[in-house]
C-alpha positions in Angstrom: 19.7 -17.3 109.6 18.5 -17.2 105.8 19.7 -13.5 105.7 23.0 -14.1 106.6 23.3 -16.6 104.3 21.8 -14.1 101.3 24.2 -11.6 102.5 27.2 -14.1 102.1 25.9 -15.0 98.9 26.1 -11.3 97.9 29.5 -10.9 99.2 30.5 -13.8 97.3 28.7 -12.6 94.1 30.6 -9.4 94.5 34.0 -10.8 95.0 33.3 -13.3 92.0 32.2 -10.1 89.8 35.8 -8.3 91.0 38.1 -10.9 90.2 36.1 -11.7 86.8 36.8 -8.0 86.5 40.1 -7.4 87.0 41.0 -10.4 84.8 39.5 -9.0 82.0 40.1 -5.3 82.0 43.7 -5.2 83.8 46.4 -5.0 81.6 50.0 -6.5 82.4 51.7 -4.2 84.6 53.8 -2.9 82.5 50.7 -1.6 80.3 49.2 -0.2 83.6 52.1 1.6 84.4 52.3 3.0 80.3 48.7 4.3 81.0 49.7 5.9 84.6 52.7 7.8 82.4 49.9 9.0 80.0 47.4 10.1 82.2 50.3 12.6 84.5 51.3 13.5 81.3 48.5 15.1 79.7 47.3 16.5 83.7 50.5 17.9 83.6 49.9 20.0 80.8 46.4 21.1 81.5 47.0 21.8 85.3 49.9 23.3 85.3 51.7 25.7 83.5 54.6 23.5 82.3 55.2 23.5 78.2 55.3 19.7 76.2 59.2 19.6 76.4 58.7 20.9 80.1 57.1 17.7 81.3 59.4 15.8 79.1 62.0 17.0 81.2 60.4 15.8 84.5 60.0 12.9 82.8 63.6 12.2 82.1 64.9 13.9 84.8 63.1 11.5 87.3 63.3 8.2 85.2 66.6 7.0 86.6 66.1 8.4 90.1 65.0 4.6 91.2 67.9 2.9 90.1 69.4 1.9 93.3 66.4 1.0 94.7 65.1 -0.7 91.6 68.5 -2.8 92.4 67.2 -3.4 96.0 64.0 -4.7 94.9 65.4 -6.7 92.3 67.4 -8.4 94.8 64.7 -8.9 97.0 63.6 -11.2 94.9 66.1 -12.8 93.5 68.1 -13.9 97.1 64.7 -14.6 98.4 63.7 -17.0 95.7 67.3 -18.5 96.0 67.0 -19.1 99.6 64.1 -20.7 99.4 65.4 -23.3 96.7 68.1 -24.2 99.5 67.1 -27.7 101.0 67.2 -26.8 104.6 65.0 -23.9 103.8 62.5 -26.0 101.7 62.4 -28.7 104.3 61.4 -26.0 106.9 58.9 -24.3 105.1 57.6 -27.9 104.0 57.2 -28.9 107.5 54.9 -25.7 108.3 52.6 -26.2 105.1 52.1 -29.7 106.3 50.5 -28.6 109.5 47.9 -26.9 107.1 45.0 -28.9 107.5 42.4 -27.5 104.6 42.2 -24.7 102.1 40.3 -22.0 104.4 43.2 -22.6 107.3 45.7 -22.1 104.2 44.2 -18.8 103.9 44.2 -17.7 107.3 47.6 -18.7 108.2 49.2 -16.8 105.1 47.5 -13.9 106.0 48.8 -13.9 109.6 51.9 -14.8 108.9 52.4 -12.1 105.9 50.9 -9.7 108.1 53.1 -10.1 111.5 56.4 -10.8 109.2 55.6 -7.2 107.3 54.9 -5.7 110.7 58.3 -6.7 111.6 60.1 -5.5 108.3 58.4 -4.8 105.1 61.0 -6.4 102.7 61.2 -9.4 104.7 57.4 -10.1 105.1 56.9 -9.4 101.1 59.1 -12.4 100.4 58.5 -14.5 103.2 54.8 -14.3 102.4 55.0 -15.4 98.8 57.5 -18.3 99.4 55.3 -19.8 102.3 52.7 -19.3 100.0 53.9 -21.2 97.2 55.1 -24.0 99.5 51.5 -24.8 101.0 49.8 -24.5 96.9 52.2 -27.8 96.9 50.8 -29.3 100.0 47.2 -28.4 100.3 45.0 -29.5 97.4 41.8 -27.4 97.0 43.4 -24.3 97.5 42.7 -21.2 95.2 46.1 -20.3 94.1 45.5 -16.8 93.0 43.6 -16.5 96.4 46.8 -18.1 98.2 48.7 -15.3 96.8 46.8 -12.2 96.8 46.6 -13.1 100.8 50.4 -13.4 100.9 50.4 -9.7 99.3 47.5 -8.5 101.7 50.3 -8.7 104.7 51.6 -5.6 102.9 48.9 -3.2 104.3 50.4 -3.0 107.4 54.0 -2.0 106.5 53.8 1.6 107.3 52.3 1.2 110.7 55.1 -1.3 111.7 58.8 -1.3 112.6 59.8 -0.6 109.2 57.5 2.2 108.8 59.6 4.4 107.0 57.9 8.0 107.6 57.3 7.5 111.6 60.9 6.3 111.7 62.4 9.7 110.1 60.4 11.5 112.6 61.8 9.7 115.1 65.5 9.7 114.3 65.6 12.5 111.5 67.8 15.8 112.2 65.5 18.6 113.4 66.8 21.1 110.4 66.0 18.8 108.0 62.4 17.8 109.7 61.9 21.5 109.5 62.8 21.6 105.8 60.9 18.6 105.0 57.9 19.7 106.2 57.6 23.5 105.2 58.5 24.4 109.2 56.1 22.4 110.6 58.2 19.6 112.7 61.2 21.2 114.0 62.0 18.3 116.8 61.6 14.8 116.6 58.7 12.8 117.2 59.0 9.7 119.1 57.9 6.5 117.7 55.2 6.8 120.9 53.3 9.0 119.3 53.4 7.2 115.9 53.8 4.0 115.4 52.9 2.9 118.9 50.4 5.5 119.3 46.8 4.3 120.8 45.3 4.7 117.5 48.2 3.1 115.2 48.0 -0.3 117.5 44.5 0.2 116.6 44.5 0.2 113.3 47.9 -2.5 113.2 45.7 -4.9 115.1 42.2 -4.4 113.3 43.9 -5.3 110.1 45.4 -8.2 111.3 42.2 -9.6 112.0 40.1 -8.5 109.7 42.2 -9.1 106.5 42.5 -12.7 107.1 39.0 -13.1 108.0 38.0 -11.3 105.0 40.2 -13.6 103.2 39.1 -16.8 104.2 35.4 -15.1 103.5 36.3 -14.5 99.8 37.2 -18.2 99.2 35.4 -19.0 95.9 33.1 -22.2 95.6 34.3 -25.3 94.5 33.5 -25.1 90.4 35.5 -21.6 90.5 38.9 -22.9 92.8 41.8 -22.1 90.4 44.5 -24.5 91.7 48.2 -23.9 91.1 49.8 -24.7 87.7 51.9 -27.6 88.4 54.3 -26.5 85.8 55.3 -23.5 88.4 55.9 -25.8 91.4 58.6 -28.1 89.0 62.0 -27.2 90.3 65.3 -27.8 88.5 67.3 -30.8 89.6 70.8 -30.8 90.7 73.5 -31.9 88.3 75.1 -34.7 90.0 79.2 -34.5 89.6 81.9 -37.1 89.3 84.6 -35.4 91.6 86.9 -37.5 89.7 86.3 -35.9 86.5 85.9 -32.1 88.1 88.6 -29.4 86.4 90.5 -27.5 88.8 88.2 -24.6 88.4 84.9 -27.3 88.7 87.0 -28.3 91.9 86.5 -24.3 93.3 83.0 -23.8 92.1 81.8 -26.8 93.8 83.9 -26.3 97.0 82.0 -25.9 100.7 85.5 -23.9 101.7 84.7 -20.7 99.4 80.7 -20.8 100.6 81.5 -21.4 104.5 84.0 -18.4 104.4 82.1 -15.8 102.7 79.0 -16.9 105.4 81.2 -16.3 107.7 82.4 -12.8 106.6 78.7 -11.8 106.2 77.5 -13.4 109.0 79.9 -11.6 111.1 78.5 -8.2 110.3 75.1 -9.3 110.5 75.8 -10.2 114.0 77.2 -7.1 115.2 74.3 -4.9 113.5 71.4 -6.9 115.3 73.9 -6.6 118.5 74.3 -2.9 117.8 70.9 -1.9 116.5 68.9 -4.5 117.2 65.8 -5.3 114.9 66.0 -1.9 113.0 66.4 -4.0 109.6 66.8 -1.9 106.8 66.4 -3.1 102.8 69.9 -3.8 102.4 70.5 -5.7 105.3 67.4 -7.5 104.4 69.3 -8.6 101.3 72.5 -8.9 103.0 70.7 -11.8 105.3 68.9 -13.4 102.3 72.7 -13.6 100.3 74.5 -15.2 102.8 72.1 -17.0 104.0 71.4 -19.1 100.6 74.9 -19.2 100.2 76.0 -21.0 103.4 72.6 -23.0 103.2 73.1 -24.2 99.2 76.7 -25.7 100.5 79.1 -24.6 97.2 79.2 -21.9 95.2 77.9 -23.6 91.9 74.6 -24.7 93.9 73.7 -20.8 94.7 74.6 -19.8 91.3 72.4 -22.6 89.5 69.6 -21.3 92.0 70.5 -17.8 91.4 69.9 -18.3 87.5 66.6 -19.9 88.0 65.5 -17.5 90.7 66.3 -14.0 88.0 64.0 -14.9 85.3 61.2 -13.7 87.8 63.0 -10.0 88.1 62.2 -8.9 84.4 59.0 -6.9 85.5 61.1 -4.9 88.1 63.8 -3.7 86.1 61.7 -3.1 83.3 58.8 -0.9 84.9 60.9 0.8 88.2 62.7 3.1 85.5 59.1 4.2 84.4 57.5 4.6 87.7 60.3 6.9 88.3 59.8 8.8 85.4 56.0 9.0 86.4 57.2 10.4 89.5 59.4 12.9 88.0 56.3 14.4 86.4 54.7 14.2 89.6 56.7 16.5 91.5 57.9 18.6 88.5 57.0 22.1 89.5 56.5 25.1 86.8 57.4 28.7 86.8 54.9 29.4 89.6 55.9 26.5 91.6 52.7 24.2 91.2 53.3 20.5 90.7 50.6 18.1 90.0 51.4 16.3 93.2 50.4 19.9 95.1 47.4 20.5 93.2 46.2 16.9 94.5 47.2 17.1 97.9 45.8 21.3 98.4 42.5 20.1 97.3 42.1 17.9 100.1 43.5 20.2 102.4 41.0 22.6 101.4 38.2 20.7 102.0 39.0 19.8 105.5 38.3 20.8 108.9 40.3 19.6 112.4 37.9 16.2 112.7 38.1 15.1 108.7 41.8 16.6 108.0 43.4 13.1 108.9 40.8 11.3 106.9 41.1 13.8 103.7 45.1 13.7 104.3 45.0 9.7 104.1 42.7 9.6 100.9 45.0 12.1 99.2 47.9 10.2 100.0 46.0 6.9 98.4 46.0 8.3 95.7 49.4 10.1 95.3 50.6 6.7 95.8 49.3 5.1 92.5 51.8 7.9 91.0 54.4 7.8 93.6 54.7 4.3 95.0 57.1 5.0 97.8 57.1 5.7 101.3 59.9 8.2 101.2 59.0 9.5 97.7 55.4 10.0 99.0 56.7 11.9 102.3 59.1 14.1 100.1 55.8 15.5 97.8 53.2 15.5 100.8 55.0 16.4 104.1 55.6 19.9 103.0 52.1 20.3 102.4 50.3 18.4 104.7 51.7 18.7 107.5 51.9 22.7 107.7 48.2 22.5 107.1 47.3 20.1 109.9 49.5 22.3 111.9 47.3 25.4 111.1 43.6 23.3 111.2 45.1 22.2 115.0 46.1 18.5 114.2 48.7 17.2 115.7 52.1 16.4 113.3 52.2 12.9 114.7 49.1 12.0 113.3 49.3 14.1 110.3 52.3 12.3 109.3 50.3 8.6 110.1 47.5 9.6 107.7 50.3 10.1 105.0 51.6 6.9 106.1 48.5 4.6 105.9 47.4 6.4 102.6 50.8 5.4 101.1 50.5 1.5 102.6 47.1 1.8 101.6 46.5 1.7 97.9 49.9 -0.6 97.1 47.2 -3.5 97.5 45.7 -2.4 94.1 49.1 -0.9 92.8 50.9 -3.5 91.0 54.1 -1.8 91.4 54.9 -3.3 95.1 53.2 -6.8 94.2 56.0 -7.4 91.4 58.3 -9.4 93.9 55.9 -11.6 95.1 54.3 -12.2 91.4 57.7 -13.1 90.3 58.0 -15.7 92.9 54.6 -17.1 92.4 54.3 -17.1 88.6 51.5 -15.0 88.4 50.3 -11.8 86.5 48.7 -9.0 88.6 45.2 -9.6 87.1 45.4 -12.9 89.0 45.0 -11.4 92.6 44.2 -7.5 92.4 40.3 -8.7 92.0 40.9 -10.3 95.8 43.1 -7.1 96.6 41.0 -4.7 95.5 38.2 -6.1 98.0 40.7 -5.8 100.5 41.4 -2.1 99.6 37.8 -0.9 100.0 37.2 -2.7 103.6 40.7 -1.9 105.2 40.1 2.2 104.0 37.2 2.1 105.5 38.4 0.6 108.4 41.6 2.9 108.8 39.1 5.7 108.3 37.4 4.8 111.5 40.6 4.4 113.7 41.5 8.0 112.2 38.0 9.5 113.4 38.1 7.6 116.8 41.1 8.6 118.1 
């Protein structure tokens, strides 16, 4: 009994140390992004034959390549935040949050809700988890707000093994010629999801993480004297201005008309209904934003109320708009090939491929994907960079294409826990900085990495 308490004490001290280190040393996500830029820039100069201006060219060529995606992510934050501020949605979240008894139960429930939501759809889960966590903070006294938001974000760990995982979906629905081109000839036919996301190995990893991560988050709950509750200023809501209809101008009457919102909602939900009827729950990022947008317009009642909510929500989108182009530039440097066709991403992937055996290949591919993800934090980008290297190598060693692909997918998801790129929407909604949650996320990264490797070795 005493040894169990001692182990718990060691774990608590280690968690506290990680939290303190991250709070002290992890800079603002933009500075982190700048440091990564300097690192890959120097690496390209040292390890490839590219010239200084050549690397500048890679950087500039990539810089604006994520504009459409940046807008999608900004809309995830803004439309999700605006939806949450509607009366009905707030009431619903309040009802759920009111049923939670105690701080540790709050951590357990938000971890589960976020994880399950991300299995269904990563964009949906990323926003819903943060919104629900913020509502819980209002209702549950004594809960550590940093750990609460970190727990909401850790659900994102399972996204690439879930129903919206971009790599298994691409393998299942892609054009065979396109797949052959992407994988340097290693995949010449579609691979059904029964071999990827619904394989025994993937189900084992997903279910295991949905059990381990919530329990781990609860175990990290700080002692009473270390708990940091939510800053009440973050919970202050802008009060709606009550207008006298008799004094409204014609323009103000239109802005405050429910008819406009209802007609727009009918149009939006007509398409959403048709999509779900014909394609099921295969949500993409555009449809998630579409649902958030028109549900928000409907629930706010009038265009003016929705515009006011949007104006408040957009304050948290600055990090996305500033940092995503820089990450696109980092991706440009990582994949920029010199005269010999060599790039930093290829060098990194080749290193792990060359030291692998048939048994260890998925594990080393997973680790290499986790490292590449720091510099190419995009599922599609990760696949484009690593598929031409990992997939043919796996084929030559004797590893199935499905397993090699899932190694890339899980590596992409794994280090998202300590990469601020994907945390920006959740942090924008929560009103926190990356350093506030990354100490807890570091523990999750270590434990989940060991468990995922175990899954690859067992199957």
